[in-house]
NUKE-473463 format. One record per atom (N, C-alpha, C): residue number from 1; x, y, z; atom name; residue in one letter. Coordinates in steps of 0.2 Angstrom, whole numbers, padded with zeros to 4 digits. Example, Ala and Ser with C-alpha at 12.3 -4.5 7.8 and 13.67 -1.06 7.14 Angstrom:
{n = 1 | xx = 0066 | yy = -0028 | zz = 0039 | atom = N | res = a};
{n = 1 | xx = 0062 | yy = -0022 | zz = 0039 | atom = CA | res = a};
{n = 1 | xx = 0066 | yy = -0016 | zz = 0039 | atom = C | res = a};
{n = 2 | xx = 0064 | yy = -0011 | zz = 0035 | atom = N | res = s};
{n = 2 | xx = 0068 | yy = -0005 | zz = 0036 | atom = CA | res = s};
{n = 2 | xx = 0064 | yy = 0000 | zz = 0039 | atom = C | res = s};
***
This chain:
{n = 1 | xx = 0005 | yy = -0006 | zz = 0000 | atom = N | res = m};
{n = 1 | xx = 0000 | yy = 0000 | zz = -0001 | atom = CA | res = m};
{n = 1 | xx = 0005 | yy = 0006 | zz = 0002 | atom = C | res = m};
{n = 2 | xx = 0003 | yy = 0012 | zz = -0003 | atom = N | res = l};
{n = 2 | xx = 0007 | yy = 0018 | zz = -0004 | atom = CA | res = l};
{n = 2 | xx = 0000 | yy = 0022 | zz = -0002 | atom = C | res = l};
{n = 3 | xx = 0004 | yy = 0027 | zz = 0004 | atom = N | res = h};
{n = 3 | xx = -0002 | yy = 0032 | zz = 0007 | atom = CA | res = h};
{n = 3 | xx = 0002 | yy = 0038 | zz = 0002 | atom = C | res = h};
{n = 4 | xx = -0002 | yy = 0043 | zz = -0001 | atom = N | res = v};
{n = 4 | xx = -0001 | yy = 0051 | zz = -0003 | atom = CA | res = v};
{n = 4 | xx = -0003 | yy = 0054 | zz = 0000 | atom = C | res = v};
{n = 5 | xx = 0001 | yy = 0060 | zz = 0001 | atom = N | res = m};
{n = 5 | xx = -0002 | yy = 0067 | zz = 0004 | atom = CA | res = m};
{n = 5 | xx = -0002 | yy = 0072 | zz = -0001 | atom = C | res = m};
{n = 6 | xx = -0007 | yy = 0075 | zz = -0002 | atom = N | res = v};
{n = 6 | xx = -0007 | yy = 0083 | zz = -0007 | atom = CA | res = v};
{n = 6 | xx = -0008 | yy = 0088 | zz = -0004 | atom = C | res = v};
{n = 7 | xx = -0004 | yy = 0095 | zz = -0002 | atom = N | res = s};
{n = 7 | xx = -0006 | yy = 0101 | zz = 0000 | atom = CA | res = s};
{n = 7 | xx = -0007 | yy = 0106 | zz = -0008 | atom = C | res = s};
{n = 8 | xx = -0011 | yy = 0109 | zz = -0007 | atom = N | res = l};
{n = 8 | xx = -0013 | yy = 0112 | zz = -0013 | atom = CA | res = l};
{n = 8 | xx = -0015 | yy = 0120 | zz = -0012 | atom = C | res = l};
{n = 9 | xx = -0016 | yy = 0123 | zz = -0016 | atom = N | res = d};
{n = 9 | xx = -0018 | yy = 0130 | zz = -0015 | atom = CA | res = d};
{n = 9 | xx = -0022 | yy = 0131 | zz = -0021 | atom = C | res = d};
{n = 10 | xx = -0029 | yy = 0135 | zz = -0022 | atom = N | res = l};
{n = 10 | xx = -0031 | yy = 0137 | zz = -0026 | atom = CA | res = l};
{n = 10 | xx = -0033 | yy = 0146 | zz = -0027 | atom = C | res = l};
{n = 11 | xx = -0029 | yy = 0147 | zz = -0035 | atom = N | res = a};
{n = 11 | xx = -0030 | yy = 0154 | zz = -0034 | atom = CA | res = a};
{n = 11 | xx = -0037 | yy = 0157 | zz = -0034 | atom = C | res = a};
{n = 12 | xx = -0040 | yy = 0162 | zz = -0032 | atom = N | res = n};
{n = 12 | xx = -0044 | yy = 0166 | zz = -0032 | atom = CA | res = n};
{n = 12 | xx = -0050 | yy = 0159 | zz = -0033 | atom = C | res = n};
{n = 13 | xx = -0050 | yy = 0156 | zz = -0029 | atom = N | res = a};
{n = 13 | xx = -0056 | yy = 0152 | zz = -0029 | atom = CA | res = a};
{n = 13 | xx = -0062 | yy = 0150 | zz = -0022 | atom = C | res = a};
{n = 14 | xx = -0061 | yy = 0156 | zz = -0020 | atom = N | res = k};
{n = 14 | xx = -0066 | yy = 0154 | zz = -0012 | atom = CA | res = k};
{n = 14 | xx = -0071 | yy = 0153 | zz = -0014 | atom = C | res = k};
{n = 15 | xx = -0075 | yy = 0155 | zz = -0018 | atom = N | res = k};
{n = 15 | xx = -0082 | yy = 0153 | zz = -0020 | atom = CA | res = k};
{n = 15 | xx = -0082 | yy = 0146 | zz = -0022 | atom = C | res = k};
{n = 16 | xx = -0076 | yy = 0144 | zz = -0026 | atom = N | res = d};
{n = 16 | xx = -0077 | yy = 0137 | zz = -0028 | atom = CA | res = d};
{n = 16 | xx = -0076 | yy = 0131 | zz = -0023 | atom = C | res = d};
{n = 17 | xx = -0070 | yy = 0133 | zz = -0018 | atom = N | res = r};
{n = 17 | xx = -0069 | yy = 0129 | zz = -0013 | atom = CA | res = r};
{n = 17 | xx = -0075 | yy = 0123 | zz = -0011 | atom = C | res = r};
{n = 18 | xx = -0081 | yy = 0125 | zz = -0009 | atom = N | res = p};
{n = 18 | xx = -0085 | yy = 0119 | zz = -0007 | atom = CA | res = p};
{n = 18 | xx = -0086 | yy = 0116 | zz = -0014 | atom = C | res = p};
{n = 19 | xx = -0084 | yy = 0117 | zz = -0018 | atom = N | res = d};
{n = 19 | xx = -0087 | yy = 0112 | zz = -0025 | atom = CA | res = d};
{n = 19 | xx = -0080 | yy = 0108 | zz = -0025 | atom = C | res = d};
{n = 20 | xx = -0075 | yy = 0111 | zz = -0025 | atom = N | res = f};
{n = 20 | xx = -0069 | yy = 0108 | zz = -0025 | atom = CA | res = f};
{n = 20 | xx = -0066 | yy = 0103 | zz = -0021 | atom = C | res = f};
{n = 21 | xx = -0068 | yy = 0104 | zz = -0013 | atom = N | res = n};
{n = 21 | xx = -0070 | yy = 0100 | zz = -0008 | atom = CA | res = n};
{n = 21 | xx = -0073 | yy = 0094 | zz = -0010 | atom = C | res = n};
{n = 22 | xx = -0079 | yy = 0095 | zz = -0012 | atom = N | res = k};
{n = 22 | xx = -0082 | yy = 0090 | zz = -0014 | atom = CA | res = k};
{n = 22 | xx = -0080 | yy = 0084 | zz = -0019 | atom = C | res = k};
{n = 23 | xx = -0078 | yy = 0089 | zz = -0024 | atom = N | res = y};
{n = 23 | xx = -0075 | yy = 0084 | zz = -0031 | atom = CA | res = y};
{n = 23 | xx = -0070 | yy = 0079 | zz = -0028 | atom = C | res = y};
{n = 24 | xx = -0065 | yy = 0081 | zz = -0023 | atom = N | res = l};
{n = 24 | xx = -0061 | yy = 0075 | zz = -0022 | atom = CA | res = l};
{n = 24 | xx = -0064 | yy = 0072 | zz = -0016 | atom = C | res = l};
{n = 25 | xx = -0068 | yy = 0073 | zz = -0012 | atom = N | res = a};
{n = 25 | xx = -0071 | yy = 0070 | zz = -0008 | atom = CA | res = a};
{n = 25 | xx = -0076 | yy = 0064 | zz = -0011 | atom = C | res = a};
{n = 26 | xx = -0079 | yy = 0065 | zz = -0018 | atom = N | res = d};
{n = 26 | xx = -0082 | yy = 0061 | zz = -0021 | atom = CA | res = d};
{n = 26 | xx = -0077 | yy = 0056 | zz = -0025 | atom = C | res = d};
{n = 27 | xx = -0070 | yy = 0056 | zz = -0026 | atom = N | res = a};
{n = 27 | xx = -0066 | yy = 0055 | zz = -0029 | atom = CA | res = a};
{n = 27 | xx = -0061 | yy = 0052 | zz = -0023 | atom = C | res = a};
{n = 28 | xx = -0064 | yy = 0050 | zz = -0017 | atom = N | res = k};
{n = 28 | xx = -0060 | yy = 0045 | zz = -0012 | atom = CA | res = k};
{n = 28 | xx = -0055 | yy = 0049 | zz = -0008 | atom = C | res = k};
{n = 29 | xx = -0054 | yy = 0056 | zz = -0010 | atom = N | res = w};
{n = 29 | xx = -0049 | yy = 0057 | zz = -0007 | atom = CA | res = w};
{n = 29 | xx = -0051 | yy = 0060 | zz = 0002 | atom = C | res = w};
{n = 30 | xx = -0046 | yy = 0061 | zz = 0005 | atom = N | res = m};
{n = 30 | xx = -0049 | yy = 0063 | zz = 0012 | atom = CA | res = m};
{n = 30 | xx = -0044 | yy = 0069 | zz = 0015 | atom = C | res = m};
{n = 31 | xx = -0051 | yy = 0074 | zz = 0016 | atom = N | res = k};
{n = 31 | xx = -0046 | yy = 0080 | zz = 0020 | atom = CA | res = k};
{n = 31 | xx = -0045 | yy = 0079 | zz = 0026 | atom = C | res = k};
{n = 32 | xx = -0038 | yy = 0081 | zz = 0027 | atom = N | res = l};
{n = 32 | xx = -0034 | yy = 0079 | zz = 0034 | atom = CA | res = l};
{n = 32 | xx = -0037 | yy = 0085 | zz = 0037 | atom = C | res = l};
{n = 33 | xx = -0038 | yy = 0085 | zz = 0045 | atom = N | res = s};
{n = 33 | xx = -0041 | yy = 0088 | zz = 0049 | atom = CA | res = s};
{n = 33 | xx = -0036 | yy = 0093 | zz = 0051 | atom = C | res = s};
{n = 34 | xx = -0037 | yy = 0100 | zz = 0055 | atom = N | res = r};
{n = 34 | xx = -0033 | yy = 0105 | zz = 0056 | atom = CA | res = r};
{n = 34 | xx = -0028 | yy = 0108 | zz = 0052 | atom = C | res = r};
{n = 35 | xx = -0028 | yy = 0107 | zz = 0046 | atom = N | res = v};
{n = 35 | xx = -0023 | yy = 0111 | zz = 0043 | atom = CA | res = v};
{n = 35 | xx = -0028 | yy = 0112 | zz = 0036 | atom = C | res = v};
{n = 36 | xx = -0025 | yy = 0117 | zz = 0032 | atom = N | res = d};
{n = 36 | xx = -0030 | yy = 0120 | zz = 0027 | atom = CA | res = d};
{n = 36 | xx = -0028 | yy = 0116 | zz = 0021 | atom = C | res = d};
{n = 37 | xx = -0032 | yy = 0115 | zz = 0016 | atom = N | res = t};
{n = 37 | xx = -0031 | yy = 0110 | zz = 0010 | atom = CA | res = t};
{n = 37 | xx = -0026 | yy = 0104 | zz = 0009 | atom = C | res = t};
{n = 38 | xx = -0025 | yy = 0101 | zz = 0016 | atom = N | res = v};
{n = 38 | xx = -0022 | yy = 0094 | zz = 0015 | atom = CA | res = v};
{n = 38 | xx = -0028 | yy = 0088 | zz = 0013 | atom = C | res = v};
{n = 39 | xx = -0023 | yy = 0084 | zz = 0009 | atom = N | res = w};
{n = 39 | xx = -0029 | yy = 0081 | zz = 0008 | atom = CA | res = w};
{n = 39 | xx = -0025 | yy = 0071 | zz = 0007 | atom = C | res = w};
{n = 40 | xx = -0027 | yy = 0067 | zz = 0009 | atom = N | res = s};
{n = 40 | xx = -0024 | yy = 0061 | zz = 0010 | atom = CA | res = s};
{n = 40 | xx = -0028 | yy = 0055 | zz = 0005 | atom = C | res = s};
{n = 41 | xx = -0025 | yy = 0050 | zz = 0001 | atom = N | res = i};
{n = 41 | xx = -0028 | yy = 0045 | zz = -0001 | atom = CA | res = i};
{n = 41 | xx = -0023 | yy = 0039 | zz = -0001 | atom = C | res = i};
{n = 42 | xx = -0026 | yy = 0032 | zz = -0001 | atom = N | res = r};
{n = 42 | xx = -0022 | yy = 0027 | zz = 0000 | atom = CA | res = r};
{n = 42 | xx = -0023 | yy = 0022 | zz = -0008 | atom = C | res = r};
{n = 43 | xx = -0018 | yy = 0021 | zz = -0008 | atom = N | res = f};
{n = 43 | xx = -0017 | yy = 0016 | zz = -0015 | atom = CA | res = f};
{n = 43 | xx = -0016 | yy = 0009 | zz = -0012 | atom = C | res = f};
{n = 44 | xx = -0021 | yy = 0005 | zz = -0010 | atom = N | res = p};
{n = 44 | xx = -0019 | yy = -0002 | zz = -0006 | atom = CA | res = p};
{n = 44 | xx = -0016 | yy = -0006 | zz = -0011 | atom = C | res = p};
{n = 45 | xx = -0017 | yy = -0007 | zz = -0020 | atom = N | res = n};
{n = 45 | xx = -0014 | yy = -0011 | zz = -0020 | atom = CA | res = n};
{n = 45 | xx = -0007 | yy = -0008 | zz = -0026 | atom = C | res = n};
{n = 46 | xx = -0003 | yy = -0004 | zz = -0024 | atom = N | res = a};
{n = 46 | xx = 0000 | yy = 0002 | zz = -0027 | atom = CA | res = a};
{n = 46 | xx = 0007 | yy = -0001 | zz = -0023 | atom = C | res = a};
{n = 47 | xx = 0014 | yy = -0001 | zz = -0025 | atom = N | res = y};
{n = 47 | xx = 0020 | yy = -0002 | zz = -0022 | atom = CA | res = y};
{n = 47 | xx = 0025 | yy = 0005 | zz = -0025 | atom = C | res = y};
{n = 48 | xx = 0031 | yy = 0004 | zz = -0024 | atom = N | res = e};
{n = 48 | xx = 0035 | yy = 0009 | zz = -0025 | atom = CA | res = e};
{n = 48 | xx = 0035 | yy = 0010 | zz = -0033 | atom = C | res = e};
{n = 49 | xx = 0034 | yy = 0005 | zz = -0036 | atom = N | res = k};
{n = 49 | xx = 0036 | yy = 0004 | zz = -0042 | atom = CA | res = k};
{n = 49 | xx = 0031 | yy = 0008 | zz = -0044 | atom = C | res = k};
{n = 50 | xx = 0025 | yy = 0010 | zz = -0044 | atom = N | res = h};
{n = 50 | xx = 0019 | yy = 0013 | zz = -0045 | atom = CA | res = h};
{n = 50 | xx = 0019 | yy = 0021 | zz = -0045 | atom = C | res = h};
{n = 51 | xx = 0025 | yy = 0022 | zz = -0042 | atom = N | res = i};
{n = 51 | xx = 0024 | yy = 0030 | zz = -0040 | atom = CA | res = i};
{n = 51 | xx = 0023 | yy = 0036 | zz = -0046 | atom = C | res = i};
{n = 52 | xx = 0026 | yy = 0034 | zz = -0051 | atom = N | res = q};
{n = 52 | xx = 0025 | yy = 0040 | zz = -0058 | atom = CA | res = q};
{n = 52 | xx = 0016 | yy = 0039 | zz = -0059 | atom = C | res = q};
{n = 53 | xx = 0015 | yy = 0032 | zz = -0059 | atom = N | res = l};
{n = 53 | xx = 0008 | yy = 0030 | zz = -0061 | atom = CA | res = l};
{n = 53 | xx = 0002 | yy = 0033 | zz = -0058 | atom = C | res = l};
{n = 54 | xx = 0005 | yy = 0033 | zz = -0051 | atom = N | res = i};
{n = 54 | xx = 0002 | yy = 0037 | zz = -0045 | atom = CA | res = i};
{n = 54 | xx = 0002 | yy = 0045 | zz = -0046 | atom = C | res = i};
{n = 55 | xx = 0008 | yy = 0048 | zz = -0046 | atom = N | res = a};
{n = 55 | xx = 0007 | yy = 0055 | zz = -0048 | atom = CA | res = a};
{n = 55 | xx = 0003 | yy = 0057 | zz = -0055 | atom = C | res = a};
{n = 56 | xx = 0004 | yy = 0052 | zz = -0060 | atom = N | res = d};
{n = 56 | xx = 0000 | yy = 0053 | zz = -0066 | atom = CA | res = d};
{n = 56 | xx = -0008 | yy = 0054 | zz = -0063 | atom = C | res = d};
{n = 57 | xx = -0010 | yy = 0049 | zz = -0060 | atom = N | res = t};
{n = 57 | xx = -0017 | yy = 0050 | zz = -0057 | atom = CA | res = t};
{n = 57 | xx = -0019 | yy = 0057 | zz = -0053 | atom = C | res = t};
{n = 58 | xx = -0016 | yy = 0058 | zz = -0048 | atom = N | res = i};
{n = 58 | xx = -0016 | yy = 0065 | zz = -0046 | atom = CA | res = i};
{n = 58 | xx = -0018 | yy = 0071 | zz = -0051 | atom = C | res = i};
{n = 59 | xx = -0012 | yy = 0071 | zz = -0055 | atom = N | res = e};
{n = 59 | xx = -0013 | yy = 0076 | zz = -0059 | atom = CA | res = e};
{n = 59 | xx = -0018 | yy = 0078 | zz = -0064 | atom = C | res = e};
{n = 60 | xx = -0022 | yy = 0070 | zz = -0065 | atom = N | res = k};
{n = 60 | xx = -0027 | yy = 0069 | zz = -0069 | atom = CA | res = k};
{n = 60 | xx = -0033 | yy = 0071 | zz = -0066 | atom = C | res = k};
{n = 61 | xx = -0032 | yy = 0070 | zz = -0058 | atom = N | res = t};
{n = 61 | xx = -0037 | yy = 0072 | zz = -0053 | atom = CA | res = t};
{n = 61 | xx = -0038 | yy = 0079 | zz = -0053 | atom = C | res = t};
{n = 62 | xx = -0033 | yy = 0081 | zz = -0052 | atom = N | res = l};
{n = 62 | xx = -0036 | yy = 0088 | zz = -0050 | atom = CA | res = l};
{n = 62 | xx = -0034 | yy = 0094 | zz = -0057 | atom = C | res = l};
{n = 63 | xx = -0032 | yy = 0090 | zz = -0064 | atom = N | res = l};
{n = 63 | xx = -0034 | yy = 0093 | zz = -0070 | atom = CA | res = l};
{n = 63 | xx = -0042 | yy = 0093 | zz = -0071 | atom = C | res = l};
{n = 64 | xx = -0045 | yy = 0087 | zz = -0070 | atom = N | res = a};
{n = 64 | xx = -0052 | yy = 0086 | zz = -0072 | atom = CA | res = a};
{n = 64 | xx = -0056 | yy = 0091 | zz = -0067 | atom = C | res = a};
{n = 65 | xx = -0055 | yy = 0092 | zz = -0061 | atom = N | res = a};
{n = 65 | xx = -0056 | yy = 0096 | zz = -0055 | atom = CA | res = a};
{n = 65 | xx = -0058 | yy = 0104 | zz = -0058 | atom = C | res = a};
{n = 66 | xx = -0050 | yy = 0106 | zz = -0060 | atom = N | res = a};
{n = 66 | xx = -0049 | yy = 0113 | zz = -0064 | atom = CA | res = a};
{n = 66 | xx = -0054 | yy = 0113 | zz = -0068 | atom = C | res = a};
{n = 67 | xx = -0055 | yy = 0110 | zz = -0073 | atom = N | res = k};
{n = 67 | xx = -0060 | yy = 0111 | zz = -0079 | atom = CA | res = k};
{n = 67 | xx = -0067 | yy = 0111 | zz = -0078 | atom = C | res = k};
{n = 68 | xx = -0069 | yy = 0104 | zz = -0073 | atom = N | res = e};
{n = 68 | xx = -0074 | yy = 0106 | zz = -0072 | atom = CA | res = e};
{n = 68 | xx = -0078 | yy = 0112 | zz = -0068 | atom = C | res = e};
{n = 69 | xx = -0073 | yy = 0114 | zz = -0064 | atom = N | res = l};
{n = 69 | xx = -0074 | yy = 0119 | zz = -0058 | atom = CA | res = l};
{n = 69 | xx = -0073 | yy = 0126 | zz = -0062 | atom = C | res = l};
{n = 70 | xx = -0070 | yy = 0126 | zz = -0068 | atom = N | res = k};
{n = 70 | xx = -0066 | yy = 0131 | zz = -0070 | atom = CA | res = k};
{n = 70 | xx = -0063 | yy = 0137 | zz = -0067 | atom = C | res = k};
{n = 71 | xx = -0057 | yy = 0132 | zz = -0062 | atom = N | res = l};
{n = 71 | xx = -0052 | yy = 0135 | zz = -0059 | atom = CA | res = l};
{n = 71 | xx = -0046 | yy = 0139 | zz = -0062 | atom = C | res = l};
{n = 72 | xx = -0045 | yy = 0145 | zz = -0059 | atom = N | res = e};
{n = 72 | xx = -0039 | yy = 0148 | zz = -0062 | atom = CA | res = e};
{n = 72 | xx = -0033 | yy = 0145 | zz = -0063 | atom = C | res = e};
{n = 73 | xx = -0031 | yy = 0142 | zz = -0057 | atom = N | res = r};
{n = 73 | xx = -0023 | yy = 0140 | zz = -0056 | atom = CA | res = r};
{n = 73 | xx = -0024 | yy = 0136 | zz = -0048 | atom = C | res = r};
{n = 74 | xx = -0022 | yy = 0131 | zz = -0048 | atom = N | res = i};
{n = 74 | xx = -0019 | yy = 0125 | zz = -0044 | atom = CA | res = i};
{n = 74 | xx = -0012 | yy = 0125 | zz = -0043 | atom = C | res = i};
{n = 75 | xx = -0010 | yy = 0126 | zz = -0037 | atom = N | res = n};
{n = 75 | xx = -0003 | yy = 0124 | zz = -0036 | atom = CA | res = n};
{n = 75 | xx = -0002 | yy = 0118 | zz = -0031 | atom = C | res = n};
{n = 76 | xx = 0001 | yy = 0113 | zz = -0031 | atom = N | res = y};
{n = 76 | xx = 0003 | yy = 0110 | zz = -0026 | atom = CA | res = y};
{n = 76 | xx = 0007 | yy = 0104 | zz = -0024 | atom = C | res = y};
{n = 77 | xx = 0009 | yy = 0102 | zz = -0018 | atom = N | res = v};
{n = 77 | xx = 0015 | yy = 0096 | zz = -0019 | atom = CA | res = v};
{n = 77 | xx = 0012 | yy = 0089 | zz = -0015 | atom = C | res = v};
{n = 78 | xx = 0015 | yy = 0085 | zz = -0017 | atom = N | res = a};
{n = 78 | xx = 0013 | yy = 0078 | zz = -0016 | atom = CA | res = a};
{n = 78 | xx = 0017 | yy = 0075 | zz = -0012 | atom = C | res = a};
{n = 79 | xx = 0016 | yy = 0071 | zz = -0008 | atom = N | res = q};
{n = 79 | xx = 0020 | yy = 0066 | zz = -0005 | atom = CA | res = q};
{n = 79 | xx = 0019 | yy = 0058 | zz = -0006 | atom = C | res = q};
{n = 80 | xx = 0022 | yy = 0054 | zz = -0009 | atom = N | res = i};
{n = 80 | xx = 0019 | yy = 0048 | zz = -0012 | atom = CA | res = i};
{n = 80 | xx = 0026 | yy = 0044 | zz = -0010 | atom = C | res = i};
{n = 81 | xx = 0022 | yy = 0040 | zz = -0003 | atom = N | res = g};
{n = 81 | xx = 0027 | yy = 0032 | zz = -0004 | atom = CA | res = g};
{n = 81 | xx = 0032 | yy = 0037 | zz = 0001 | atom = C | res = g};
{n = 82 | xx = 0041 | yy = 0034 | zz = -0001 | atom = N | res = n};
{n = 82 | xx = 0045 | yy = 0035 | zz = 0004 | atom = CA | res = n};
{n = 82 | xx = 0050 | yy = 0040 | zz = -0002 | atom = C | res = n};
{n = 83 | xx = 0047 | yy = 0042 | zz = -0007 | atom = N | res = e};
{n = 83 | xx = 0049 | yy = 0047 | zz = -0012 | atom = CA | res = e};
{n = 83 | xx = 0051 | yy = 0054 | zz = -0010 | atom = C | res = e};
{n = 84 | xx = 0052 | yy = 0059 | zz = -0014 | atom = N | res = d};
{n = 84 | xx = 0054 | yy = 0064 | zz = -0012 | atom = CA | res = d};
{n = 84 | xx = 0047 | yy = 0068 | zz = -0015 | atom = C | res = d};
{n = 85 | xx = 0046 | yy = 0074 | zz = -0011 | atom = N | res = s};
{n = 85 | xx = 0039 | yy = 0077 | zz = -0013 | atom = CA | res = s};
{n = 85 | xx = 0041 | yy = 0080 | zz = -0021 | atom = C | res = s};
{n = 86 | xx = 0035 | yy = 0082 | zz = -0024 | atom = N | res = i};
{n = 86 | xx = 0035 | yy = 0083 | zz = -0030 | atom = CA | res = i};
{n = 86 | xx = 0032 | yy = 0090 | zz = -0030 | atom = C | res = i};
{n = 87 | xx = 0033 | yy = 0094 | zz = -0034 | atom = N | res = g};
{n = 87 | xx = 0029 | yy = 0100 | zz = -0034 | atom = CA | res = g};
{n = 87 | xx = 0025 | yy = 0103 | zz = -0041 | atom = C | res = g};
{n = 88 | xx = 0018 | yy = 0101 | zz = -0042 | atom = N | res = r};
{n = 88 | xx = 0015 | yy = 0105 | zz = -0048 | atom = CA | res = r};
{n = 88 | xx = 0012 | yy = 0110 | zz = -0047 | atom = C | res = r};
{n = 89 | xx = 0008 | yy = 0110 | zz = -0054 | atom = N | res = y};
{n = 89 | xx = 0004 | yy = 0116 | zz = -0054 | atom = CA | res = y};
{n = 89 | xx = 0000 | yy = 0115 | zz = -0061 | atom = C | res = y};
{n = 90 | xx = -0007 | yy = 0117 | zz = -0062 | atom = N | res = i};
{n = 90 | xx = -0012 | yy = 0117 | zz = -0067 | atom = CA | res = i};
{n = 90 | xx = -0013 | yy = 0125 | zz = -0067 | atom = C | res = i};
{n = 91 | xx = -0014 | yy = 0128 | zz = -0073 | atom = N | res = v};
{n = 91 | xx = -0016 | yy = 0134 | zz = -0074 | atom = CA | res = v};
{n = 91 | xx = -0018 | yy = 0136 | zz = -0080 | atom = C | res = v};
{n = 92 | xx = -0024 | yy = 0141 | zz = -0081 | atom = N | res = y};
{n = 92 | xx = -0029 | yy = 0142 | zz = -0085 | atom = CA | res = y};
{n = 92 | xx = -0025 | yy = 0148 | zz = -0089 | atom = C | res = y};
{n = 93 | xx = -0024 | yy = 0147 | zz = -0095 | atom = N | res = k};
{n = 93 | xx = -0020 | yy = 0152 | zz = -0097 | atom = CA | res = k};
{n = 93 | xx = -0021 | yy = 0150 | zz = -0106 | atom = C | res = k};
{n = 94 | xx = -0023 | yy = 0156 | zz = -0109 | atom = N | res = d};
{n = 94 | xx = -0022 | yy = 0157 | zz = -0117 | atom = CA | res = d};
{n = 94 | xx = -0028 | yy = 0151 | zz = -0120 | atom = C | res = d};
{n = 95 | xx = -0034 | yy = 0150 | zz = -0115 | atom = N | res = g};
{n = 95 | xx = -0037 | yy = 0146 | zz = -0118 | atom = CA | res = g};
{n = 95 | xx = -0039 | yy = 0140 | zz = -0117 | atom = C | res = g};
{n = 96 | xx = -0034 | yy = 0139 | zz = -0112 | atom = N | res = g};
{n = 96 | xx = -0034 | yy = 0131 | zz = -0110 | atom = CA | res = g};
{n = 96 | xx = -0030 | yy = 0130 | zz = -0103 | atom = C | res = g};
{n = 97 | xx = -0030 | yy = 0122 | zz = -0103 | atom = N | res = y};
{n = 97 | xx = -0026 | yy = 0123 | zz = -0096 | atom = CA | res = y};
{n = 97 | xx = -0019 | yy = 0119 | zz = -0097 | atom = C | res = y};
{n = 98 | xx = -0014 | yy = 0122 | zz = -0093 | atom = N | res = k};
{n = 98 | xx = -0007 | yy = 0121 | zz = -0095 | atom = CA | res = k};
{n = 98 | xx = -0004 | yy = 0117 | zz = -0088 | atom = C | res = k};
{n = 99 | xx = -0002 | yy = 0112 | zz = -0089 | atom = N | res = k};
{n = 99 | xx = 0002 | yy = 0109 | zz = -0083 | atom = CA | res = k};
{n = 99 | xx = 0010 | yy = 0111 | zz = -0083 | atom = C | res = k};
{n = 100 | xx = 0014 | yy = 0111 | zz = -0078 | atom = N | res = g};
{n = 100 | xx = 0021 | yy = 0110 | zz = -0076 | atom = CA | res = g};
{n = 100 | xx = 0023 | yy = 0111 | zz = -0069 | atom = C | res = g};
{n = 101 | xx = 0031 | yy = 0109 | zz = -0068 | atom = N | res = k};
{n = 101 | xx = 0034 | yy = 0106 | zz = -0063 | atom = CA | res = k};
{n = 101 | xx = 0037 | yy = 0114 | zz = -0059 | atom = C | res = k};
{n = 102 | xx = 0038 | yy = 0111 | zz = -0053 | atom = N | res = f};
{n = 102 | xx = 0041 | yy = 0114 | zz = -0050 | atom = CA | res = f};
{n = 102 | xx = 0045 | yy = 0110 | zz = -0043 | atom = C | res = f};
{n = 103 | xx = 0050 | yy = 0114 | zz = -0042 | atom = N | res = n};
{n = 103 | xx = 0054 | yy = 0110 | zz = -0035 | atom = CA | res = n};
{n = 103 | xx = 0052 | yy = 0112 | zz = -0029 | atom = C | res = n};
{n = 104 | xx = 0049 | yy = 0109 | zz = -0025 | atom = N | res = p};
{n = 104 | xx = 0047 | yy = 0111 | zz = -0018 | atom = CA | res = p};
{n = 104 | xx = 0050 | yy = 0114 | zz = -0013 | atom = C | res = p};
{n = 105 | xx = 0058 | yy = 0111 | zz = -0015 | atom = N | res = r};
{n = 105 | xx = 0062 | yy = 0109 | zz = -0009 | atom = CA | res = r};
{n = 105 | xx = 0067 | yy = 0116 | zz = -0011 | atom = C | res = r};
{n = 106 | xx = 0065 | yy = 0120 | zz = -0017 | atom = N | res = k};
{n = 106 | xx = 0069 | yy = 0127 | zz = -0018 | atom = CA | res = k};
{n = 106 | xx = 0066 | yy = 0133 | zz = -0015 | atom = C | res = k};
{n = 107 | xx = 0071 | yy = 0137 | zz = -0012 | atom = N | res = p};
{n = 107 | xx = 0066 | yy = 0143 | zz = -0009 | atom = CA | res = p};
{n = 107 | xx = 0064 | yy = 0147 | zz = -0013 | atom = C | res = p};
{n = 108 | xx = 0057 | yy = 0149 | zz = -0011 | atom = N | res = v};
{n = 108 | xx = 0053 | yy = 0155 | zz = -0016 | atom = CA | res = v};
{n = 108 | xx = 0058 | yy = 0163 | zz = -0014 | atom = C | res = v};
{n = 109 | xx = 0059 | yy = 0165 | zz = -0020 | atom = N | res = e};
{n = 109 | xx = 0062 | yy = 0170 | zz = -0021 | atom = CA | res = e};
{n = 109 | xx = 0056 | yy = 0176 | zz = -0020 | atom = C | res = e};
{n = 110 | xx = 0058 | yy = 0181 | zz = -0017 | atom = N | res = n};
{n = 110 | xx = 0050 | yy = 0186 | zz = -0016 | atom = CA | res = n};
{n = 110 | xx = 0044 | yy = 0184 | zz = -0014 | atom = C | res = n};
{n = 111 | xx = 0044 | yy = 0178 | zz = -0009 | atom = N | res = p};
{n = 111 | xx = 0037 | yy = 0176 | zz = -0008 | atom = CA | res = p};
{n = 111 | xx = 0032 | yy = 0182 | zz = -0006 | atom = C | res = p};
{n = 112 | xx = 0025 | yy = 0180 | zz = -0010 | atom = N | res = a};
{n = 112 | xx = 0020 | yy = 0184 | zz = -0009 | atom = CA | res = a};
{n = 112 | xx = 0013 | yy = 0181 | zz = -0005 | atom = C | res = a};
***
């Protein structure tokens, strides 16, 4: 079994947050208590060799949520099993959704 934890930020989505939370809950994710926007999910039949497949599944789930709810941007970091954390984003730009990567361990210059 692999455990996954995702922490994310939704840009300009206060009114969409309840719908986003319902979307993830319906997809069998669990919102962790006492922290803001941290979710967990278990993959009971997955092992370390499945980490990339799980990373792709997380991306597909969040991209689908962004499209369905017409969200402007999602930044997220994920911890999958014993691997290093990954950093990803999904952004609506130029009439479509784009995705990309960032290093969550790299300090942010000029944090806002």
